[in-house]
C-alpha positions as CSV (number, residue, x, y, z in Angstrom):
1,M,33.9,139.5,117.0
2,N,37.5,140.2,117.8
3,P,39.6,137.0,117.6
4,P,41.4,136.1,120.8
5,S,45.1,136.2,121.1
6,P,46.8,132.8,121.4
7,A,47.7,131.8,125.0
8,A,51.4,131.6,125.7
9,G,53.0,128.5,124.2
10,L,50.0,127.6,122.1
11,P,50.5,127.5,118.3
12,A,48.3,129.7,116.2
13,P,45.8,127.9,114.0
14,P,46.1,128.1,110.2
15,P,44.1,130.9,108.5
16,E,41.4,128.6,107.2
17,A,40.8,127.2,110.7
18,L,40.8,130.7,112.2
19,A,38.1,131.7,109.6
20,L,35.8,128.9,110.8
21,S,36.5,129.8,114.4
22,E,35.6,133.4,113.8
23,K,32.4,132.3,112.0
24,L,31.4,130.2,115.0
25,A,32.3,133.1,117.4
26,Q,30.0,135.4,115.4
27,A,27.1,132.9,115.6
28,I,27.6,132.5,119.4
29,G,27.8,136.3,119.7
30,E,24.5,136.6,117.9
31,E,22.9,134.2,120.2
32,I,24.1,136.1,123.2
33,R,22.6,139.3,121.8
34,R,19.3,137.5,121.1
35,S,19.3,136.2,124.6
36,G,19.5,139.6,126.2
37,G,23.3,139.8,126.5
38,W,23.9,136.6,128.5
39,V,23.9,132.8,127.9
40,S,24.8,130.0,130.4
41,F,28.2,128.5,130.0
42,A,26.5,125.2,129.2
43,R,24.9,126.8,126.2
44,Y,28.3,128.4,125.1
45,M,30.0,125.0,125.5
46,E,27.2,123.3,123.6
47,L,27.7,125.7,120.6
48,A,31.5,125.6,120.8
49,L,31.5,121.8,120.6
50,Y,28.3,120.8,118.7
51,A,27.1,123.7,116.5
52,P,26.2,122.1,113.2
53,G,29.1,122.4,110.7
54,L,31.2,124.6,113.0
55,G,31.5,123.1,116.5
56,Y,34.6,121.2,117.5
57,Y,33.0,117.8,117.2
58,M,30.8,118.7,114.1
59,A,33.5,120.1,111.8
60,G,36.1,118.1,109.9
61,A,39.3,118.8,111.8
62,R,41.1,115.8,113.3
63,K,40.6,115.7,117.0
64,L,41.9,112.3,118.3
65,G,45.3,110.8,118.1
66,R,48.8,112.1,117.8
67,D,47.8,114.5,115.0
68,G,44.9,115.9,116.9
69,D,44.3,117.7,120.2
70,F,44.3,114.8,122.6
71,I,44.7,111.0,122.7
72,T,42.4,108.6,124.5
73,A,43.1,105.1,125.9
74,P,41.9,103.2,122.8
75,E,44.5,105.1,120.7
76,I,47.2,104.5,123.3
77,S,47.0,100.7,123.1
78,S,44.8,97.9,121.8
79,L,45.4,96.4,125.3
80,F,42.6,98.7,126.5
81,G,39.9,97.4,124.2
82,R,41.0,93.8,124.5
83,T,40.9,94.0,128.3
84,I,37.5,95.7,128.4
85,A,36.3,93.0,126.0
86,R,36.7,90.5,128.8
87,Q,34.1,92.4,130.9
88,V,31.8,92.8,128.0
89,A,32.2,89.0,127.2
90,Q,31.0,88.2,130.7
91,L,27.9,90.2,130.2
92,L,27.3,88.8,126.7
93,R,27.5,85.3,128.0
94,L,24.7,86.1,130.4
95,G,22.4,86.2,127.4
96,Y,22.8,89.8,126.1
97,Q,23.4,90.0,122.3
98,E,23.9,93.7,121.6
99,I,26.4,96.4,122.4
100,L,25.7,100.1,122.3
101,E,28.7,102.4,122.3
102,I,28.1,106.0,123.1
103,G,30.5,108.3,121.1
104,A,32.9,105.9,119.4
105,G,35.4,108.5,118.5
106,S,37.9,107.1,116.0
107,G,36.4,103.6,116.2
108,A,39.5,102.1,117.7
109,L,37.7,100.8,120.8
110,A,34.9,99.3,118.7
111,A,37.4,97.6,116.4
112,D,39.4,96.2,119.3
113,L,36.3,95.0,121.1
114,L,34.8,93.3,118.1
115,L,38.0,91.5,117.2
116,E,38.6,90.3,120.8
117,L,35.0,89.2,121.2
118,E,35.2,87.3,118.0
119,R,38.4,85.6,119.3
120,Q,36.5,84.7,122.4
121,E,33.6,83.3,120.3
122,C,31.0,85.6,121.8
123,A,30.7,88.4,119.2
124,P,27.5,90.5,119.6
125,E,24.7,90.1,117.1
126,R,24.7,93.9,116.7
127,Y,27.1,96.7,117.6
128,L,25.3,100.0,117.7
129,I,27.2,103.3,117.8
130,L,25.5,106.5,118.9
131,E,27.6,109.3,117.3
132,L,26.5,112.9,116.7
133,S,29.6,114.0,114.8
134,P,29.5,113.3,111.0
135,D,33.3,113.4,110.9
136,L,33.8,110.9,113.8
137,R,31.0,108.7,112.3
138,D,33.0,108.5,109.1
139,R,36.3,107.9,110.9
140,S,34.8,105.1,113.1
141,R,33.3,103.4,110.0
142,D,36.7,103.6,108.2
143,T,38.5,102.2,111.2
144,I,36.2,99.2,111.7
145,A,36.1,98.5,108.0
146,A,39.9,98.5,107.8
147,R,40.7,96.6,111.0
148,A,37.6,94.3,111.4
149,P,36.1,94.1,107.9
150,Q,34.4,90.8,108.7
151,M,32.4,92.5,111.5
152,I,31.3,95.7,109.7
153,E,27.9,94.3,108.8
154,R,27.0,93.9,112.4
155,V,27.7,97.6,113.1
156,A,25.0,100.3,112.8
157,W,25.2,104.1,113.6
158,L,22.5,106.0,115.4
159,N,21.6,109.6,115.9
160,R,19.7,109.1,119.1
161,L,19.2,106.5,121.8
162,P,16.9,103.6,120.7
163,P,13.5,103.5,122.2
164,S,14.5,100.4,124.1
165,F,17.6,98.4,124.6
166,S,18.9,95.2,126.2
167,G,22.6,94.5,126.4
168,V,25.8,96.4,127.2
169,V,26.1,100.2,127.0
170,L,29.6,101.5,126.9
171,G,31.1,105.0,126.9
172,N,34.7,106.0,127.1
173,E,35.4,109.7,127.8
174,V,31.9,110.7,126.8
175,L,30.5,112.3,129.9
176,D,33.4,114.8,130.2
177,A,32.4,116.3,126.8
178,M,28.8,117.0,127.8
179,P,28.2,120.7,128.4
180,V,28.4,121.8,132.1
181,H,26.9,124.7,134.1
182,L,29.3,126.7,136.0
183,F,28.7,128.3,139.5
184,E,30.7,130.4,141.9
185,R,29.9,131.1,145.5
186,R,29.9,134.8,146.4
187,Q,29.1,136.6,149.7
188,Q,25.5,137.0,148.5
189,G,25.2,133.3,147.7
190,V,25.9,131.0,144.7
191,M,25.8,132.6,141.3
192,E,25.8,131.1,137.9
193,M,28.6,131.9,135.6
194,G,27.5,132.7,132.1
195,V,29.0,134.3,128.9
196,A,28.5,137.9,127.8
197,L,30.2,140.2,125.3
198,E,32.6,143.0,126.3
199,A,34.2,145.1,123.6
200,G,33.3,142.4,121.1
201,K,34.9,139.6,123.1
202,F,33.5,136.8,125.2
203,A,33.6,137.5,128.9
204,W,32.4,135.9,132.1
205,A,29.2,137.4,133.7
206,L,27.4,136.2,136.8
207,R,23.7,135.9,137.5
208,P,21.5,134.3,140.2
209,P,20.9,130.6,139.3
210,Q,17.1,130.7,139.0
211,A,17.2,129.4,135.5
212,A,19.6,126.5,136.2
213,P,18.1,123.1,135.1
214,G,18.3,121.7,138.7
215,P,18.9,122.6,142.3
216,V,22.3,123.9,143.3
217,D,23.4,122.8,146.8
218,A,25.3,125.7,148.3
219,S,26.6,123.4,151.1
220,L,28.9,121.7,148.6
221,F,30.8,124.9,148.0
222,P,33.6,125.1,150.7
223,G,33.6,128.9,150.8
224,A,33.4,132.3,149.0
225,G,35.2,132.4,145.7
226,Y,34.8,128.7,145.2
227,R,34.0,127.8,141.5
228,T,32.8,124.5,140.2
229,E,30.9,122.7,137.4
230,I,27.6,120.8,137.8
231,Q,26.9,118.2,135.1
232,F,23.1,118.6,134.7
233,L,23.2,117.4,131.1
234,A,25.3,114.3,131.9
235,R,22.9,113.4,134.7
236,A,20.0,113.8,132.4
237,F,21.7,111.6,129.8
238,I,22.2,108.9,132.4
239,R,18.6,109.0,133.3
240,S,17.7,108.7,129.6
241,V,19.9,105.7,129.2
242,G,18.2,104.2,132.3
243,D,14.8,104.9,130.8
244,V,15.6,102.9,127.6
245,L,17.6,100.1,129.3
246,E,15.3,97.1,129.8
247,R,18.0,94.7,130.9
248,G,21.7,94.9,130.9
249,A,24.7,97.0,132.1
250,V,26.0,100.4,131.5
251,L,29.8,101.1,131.7
252,F,31.3,104.6,131.6
253,L,35.0,105.3,131.8
254,D,36.1,108.9,132.4
255,Y,38.2,111.1,134.6
256,G,36.7,112.4,137.8
257,F,36.1,111.8,141.5
258,P,33.4,110.9,144.0
259,R,31.6,113.9,145.5
260,H,33.7,114.3,148.6
261,E,36.8,114.7,146.4
262,Y,35.2,116.6,143.6
263,Y,34.2,119.4,145.9
264,H,37.6,119.5,147.7
265,P,38.7,122.9,148.9
266,Q,41.8,122.6,146.8
267,R,39.7,122.5,143.7
268,A,38.6,126.0,144.2
269,Q,38.7,126.9,140.5
270,G,36.8,123.9,139.3
271,T,38.0,121.3,136.8
272,L,37.2,122.9,133.4
273,M,40.0,122.2,130.9
274,C,40.6,122.8,127.2
275,H,42.7,120.7,124.9
276,Y,44.4,122.1,121.8
277,R,47.3,120.4,119.9
278,H,48.1,118.2,122.9
279,R,48.3,121.2,125.2
280,A,46.0,121.8,128.1
281,H,44.9,125.2,129.3
282,D,41.9,126.8,131.0
283,D,40.6,129.5,128.5
284,P,37.3,128.2,127.0
285,F,37.0,131.4,124.9
286,L,40.1,130.7,122.9
287,F,39.5,129.6,119.4
288,P,35.9,128.4,119.7
289,G,35.3,125.3,117.6
290,L,39.1,124.5,117.4
291,Q,39.6,123.2,120.9
292,D,38.0,120.6,123.1
293,I,36.4,121.7,126.3
294,T,35.9,119.2,129.2
295,S,35.3,118.9,132.9
296,H,35.9,116.1,135.4
297,I,33.0,114.0,136.4
298,D,31.2,113.9,139.8
299,F,30.7,110.2,139.9
300,S,28.4,110.4,142.9
301,A,26.0,112.5,140.9
302,I,26.2,110.0,138.0
303,A,25.4,107.2,140.4
304,Q,22.5,109.1,141.8
305,A,21.1,109.8,138.4
306,G,21.3,106.1,137.6
307,R,19.4,105.2,140.8
308,E,16.8,107.8,139.9
309,A,16.2,105.9,136.6
310,G,15.9,102.6,138.5
311,L,19.4,101.3,137.9
312,E,21.6,99.6,140.4
313,V,25.2,100.7,140.9
314,L,27.1,97.5,140.0
315,G,30.6,98.7,140.6
316,Y,32.9,101.7,140.8
317,T,36.7,101.7,140.8
318,N,39.7,103.3,139.2
319,Q,40.8,102.4,135.7
320,G,44.0,100.7,136.7
321,Q,42.2,98.3,139.1
322,F,39.4,97.6,136.6
323,L,41.9,96.6,133.9
324,V,43.9,94.5,136.3
325,N,40.7,92.7,137.4
326,C,39.8,92.1,133.8
327,G,43.2,90.5,133.1
328,I,45.3,93.1,131.3
329,T,48.5,91.4,132.6
330,E,47.4,88.1,131.1
331,I,46.8,89.7,127.8
332,L,50.2,91.4,128.0
333,G,51.8,88.0,128.9
334,E,50.6,86.6,125.5
335,T,53.6,88.4,124.0
336,A,56.9,86.9,125.1
337,A,59.2,89.3,126.9
338,E,62.0,88.0,124.6
339,E,60.2,89.6,121.6
340,A,61.5,93.0,122.6
341,V,60.4,94.8,119.5
342,R,56.7,94.0,120.4
343,Y,56.9,93.6,124.1
344,T,58.7,96.8,125.1
345,P,56.1,99.1,123.5
346,L,53.3,97.1,125.0
347,T,54.7,97.4,128.6
348,A,55.0,101.2,128.1
349,Q,51.4,101.3,126.9
350,A,50.2,99.2,129.9
351,N,52.1,101.5,132.3
352,K,50.3,104.5,130.8
353,L,46.9,102.8,131.3
354,L,47.6,101.5,134.8
355,S,50.0,103.8,136.6
356,P,48.5,106.1,139.3
357,A,50.8,108.8,137.9
358,E,49.2,108.4,134.4
359,M,45.6,107.2,133.7
360,G,45.3,104.5,136.3
361,E,44.0,106.5,139.3
362,L,42.4,109.7,137.9
363,Y,40.3,107.7,135.4
364,K,37.4,105.8,136.9
365,V,34.9,103.1,135.8
366,I,31.3,103.0,136.9
367,A,28.8,100.3,136.1
368,L,25.1,100.7,136.4
369,G,22.6,98.0,135.5
370,R,19.1,96.5,135.6
371,D,18.5,92.8,136.3
372,V,22.2,91.9,136.3
373,R,22.7,89.4,139.2
374,D,26.2,88.2,138.7
375,P,29.1,90.2,140.2
376,L,31.1,91.9,137.5
377,L,34.6,90.8,136.7
378,G,36.0,94.3,136.6
379,F,35.1,95.1,140.2
380,S,36.1,91.8,141.7
381,S,38.8,93.6,143.7
382,G,39.0,97.2,144.9
383,D,35.3,98.1,144.4
384,K,34.8,101.6,145.8
385,R,31.0,101.9,145.6
386,H,31.1,102.9,149.3
387,T,32.8,106.2,148.4
388,L,30.0,107.4,146.1
């Protein structure tokens, strides 16, 4: 495989990282050849992110935080986890005793949740973490051990969903990292975008979508040339969660839109985005294994997948509204404004989480559940379920 040239403005990786990327590119190239010269983009994305020992989330390079490629809300501020803990506490007080976090990343959210729930005297009996990445599993364990050592014995790590579960399931920026299938509408109909090899480099190649894992509704594509992602795997994961959830609630936070906004004509090139050294670009073939690849979420499809698994949609709103409903301003108010050294950074962090120009509007929260009768705190105002 010929290594790609860095996109304008992106720093070149160090030689040892490039060597790992080239090894992964060779492995993906071999799979393309074995598959007759074409693989779906979902398969390419799966290998680029999750190939054992080489994929972005499966190798040892730092991904999260200021020294990584992107930063998530729990790394921005402990206000995030402390506020979400109020919603989780409401559910725990309804009789649930366990939390299952999907993809705990650095462990910052888990540590903040456990500490705040302990302060509220409703710490869970067990805190389960489903994490496929050995690197992130180690990081989350180290974070919790350092910040909440008294809670570490309650935490257990899983490789797969448990056969049954009652409690609170939580996932922050998890669905966007699940592989997506890409499609483009042409004059002859909707075609699936896959990956082939041209002169030793990855290249887009289109095929009819007969092998897609689900139906593709051409009416959602506004016109010829329109390209978009469909999250078949995220939908299947939601159905799997629904299958194992006996009682309780599922909360997912991520960036995305309801269907009527997701398939907006102005989003003609889709939402696929790559993150490398805190820079965003749209070339998924650049440095495989060294950059994150994500897409925005069609929350209407996620809601439908939940319903198909027998779950009820308990709420849907933007992150800013959810955090305000859960009392982020009250938590911020616990620090006196006169303590400028502490208060000023917290207000800046809160603005990042709440502002429509930052994370407040683009990021959404959806809640699904089974046998949850009480209205959820986080959706007490501004619930937008009607838009799904």
